[in-house]
C-alpha positions as CSV (number, residue, x, y, z in Angstrom):
1,X,56.9,6.5,-49.3
2,X,55.7,3.4,-47.4
3,X,56.7,0.2,-49.1
4,X,54.0,-1.0,-51.5
5,X,51.8,2.1,-51.2
6,X,51.2,4.6,-54.0
7,X,53.3,7.8,-53.7
8,X,51.8,10.2,-51.1
9,X,49.7,7.5,-49.4
10,X,50.2,6.4,-45.8
11,X,48.9,3.8,-43.4
12,X,48.0,4.3,-39.8
13,X,45.7,3.1,-37.1
14,X,42.1,4.5,-37.0
15,X,42.6,6.0,-33.6
16,X,45.3,8.3,-35.0
17,X,42.7,9.8,-37.4
18,X,39.9,10.6,-35.0
19,X,38.5,10.2,-31.5
20,X,36.5,7.1,-30.8
21,X,34.0,6.8,-28.0
22,X,30.6,5.2,-27.3
23,X,27.3,6.7,-26.5
24,X,26.1,6.4,-22.9
25,X,22.3,6.0,-23.3
26,X,20.3,2.9,-22.9
27,X,18.0,2.2,-25.8
28,X,14.9,2.8,-23.7
29,X,15.8,6.5,-23.6
30,X,14.3,6.8,-27.1
31,X,11.4,9.1,-27.6
32,X,9.7,8.8,-31.1
33,X,8.7,12.5,-30.8
34,X,12.2,13.7,-29.7
35,X,14.0,16.6,-31.4
36,X,17.3,14.9,-32.1
37,X,18.5,11.8,-33.9
38,X,19.3,8.8,-31.6
39,X,21.7,6.3,-33.2
40,X,21.5,2.7,-31.9
41,X,22.8,-0.5,-33.4
42,X,19.7,-0.8,-35.6
43,X,19.7,0.3,-39.2
44,X,16.9,2.7,-38.5
45,X,17.5,6.0,-36.8
46,X,15.5,6.8,-33.7
47,X,14.7,10.0,-31.9
48,X,15.6,11.4,-28.5
49,X,14.9,14.6,-26.4
50,X,18.5,15.7,-25.9
51,X,21.9,15.5,-27.5
52,X,25.4,14.9,-26.4
53,X,27.3,14.9,-29.7
54,X,27.5,17.6,-32.3
55,X,29.3,17.8,-35.7
56,X,30.7,15.5,-38.3
57,X,30.5,12.0,-37.1
58,X,30.7,8.4,-38.2
59,X,28.6,5.9,-36.2
60,X,29.4,2.2,-36.1
61,X,27.0,-0.3,-34.5
62,X,29.1,-2.2,-32.0
63,X,26.8,-5.2,-31.7
64,X,24.1,-7.1,-33.4
65,X,23.5,-5.8,-36.9
66,X,26.9,-4.2,-37.7
67,X,26.4,-1.1,-39.8
68,X,28.0,2.3,-40.4
69,X,26.4,5.7,-40.8
70,X,27.6,9.3,-41.1
71,X,25.9,12.3,-39.8
72,X,26.6,16.0,-39.3
73,X,24.6,17.7,-36.5
74,X,23.3,17.3,-33.0
75,X,22.5,13.7,-31.8
76,X,22.9,11.1,-29.1
77,X,24.0,7.5,-29.3
78,X,23.3,4.1,-27.6
79,X,25.9,2.7,-25.3
80,X,27.1,0.1,-27.9
81,X,27.3,2.6,-30.8
82,X,30.8,3.9,-31.5
83,X,31.0,7.6,-32.3
84,X,34.0,8.8,-34.4
85,X,34.7,12.5,-34.5
86,X,37.4,15.1,-34.6
87,X,38.8,13.9,-38.0
88,X,42.2,14.5,-39.3
89,X,41.2,13.4,-42.8
90,X,38.1,13.8,-45.0
91,X,35.4,12.2,-42.8
92,X,33.3,11.1,-45.7
93,X,36.3,9.3,-47.2
94,X,36.8,7.6,-43.9
95,X,33.1,6.7,-43.8
96,X,33.4,5.0,-47.2
97,X,36.6,3.3,-46.2
98,X,35.1,1.8,-43.0
99,X,31.9,0.9,-44.9
100,X,34.0,-1.1,-47.4
101,X,36.1,-2.7,-44.6
102,X,33.3,-3.5,-42.1
103,X,33.5,-7.2,-42.8
104,X,37.3,-7.1,-41.9
105,X,36.8,-5.0,-38.8
106,X,34.0,-7.3,-37.5
107,X,35.5,-10.6,-38.6
108,X,36.9,-11.4,-35.1
109,X,33.7,-10.3,-33.4
110,X,32.9,-11.8,-30.0
111,X,29.8,-13.2,-28.3
112,X,27.7,-16.3,-28.9
113,X,24.2,-14.9,-28.9
114,X,24.7,-11.3,-29.8
115,X,28.0,-10.6,-31.7
116,X,29.9,-7.5,-30.7
117,X,33.2,-5.7,-31.5
118,X,35.6,-4.1,-29.0
119,X,37.0,-0.6,-29.1
120,X,40.4,-2.1,-29.9
121,X,38.9,-3.8,-33.1
122,X,38.3,-0.2,-34.3
123,X,41.1,1.7,-32.8
124,X,43.8,-0.6,-34.1
125,X,42.3,-1.1,-37.6
126,X,44.8,0.1,-40.3
127,X,43.6,2.7,-42.7
128,X,45.1,3.6,-46.1
129,X,45.2,7.4,-46.4
130,X,45.6,9.0,-49.9
131,X,46.5,12.7,-50.3
132,X,43.5,15.0,-49.5
133,X,42.8,15.7,-53.2
134,X,42.6,12.0,-53.9
135,X,40.3,11.5,-50.8
136,X,38.0,14.2,-52.3
137,X,38.0,12.5,-55.8
138,X,37.2,9.1,-54.3
139,X,34.3,10.6,-52.3
140,X,32.9,12.4,-55.3
141,X,33.0,9.2,-57.4
142,X,31.4,7.1,-54.7
143,X,28.7,9.7,-54.0
144,X,27.9,9.7,-57.7
145,X,27.7,5.9,-58.2
146,X,26.3,4.6,-54.9
147,X,22.7,5.6,-55.6
148,X,22.8,3.5,-58.8
149,X,24.3,0.5,-56.9
150,X,21.8,0.7,-54.1
151,X,18.9,0.8,-56.7
152,X,20.3,-2.3,-58.4
153,X,20.5,-4.1,-55.0
154,X,16.9,-3.3,-54.2
């Protein structure tokens, strides 16, 4: 057991839990009538004609309005959007973990006009990993309560 962690939990860098890459497309490749989702750094999801990525994914806006999304399916991504895939843990648990830690991950952002985060800011971020059954329990609880929390925020 790692010192200070509950029994069965571990701590590791994010890049040990998944692959991390960026999209390659410029935002002007968007087509509002496109067949596939196109993730940019905006909160809204756009459309595009083709896809590069497929499967369970976490998408992190790498500049401007920092935000996190998760998606499972075919899509493409803007060049400053980080795409996390090939997970070694429950990807929805990791999504909620990153969502809750986004302020920490982006605290050392760079840039004067448009803030951005580097790949190393993500790759080197430490993640607490509970056993798989605990990950599933946490996800179920968050999925149950988050709609109520979002309704209160609005």
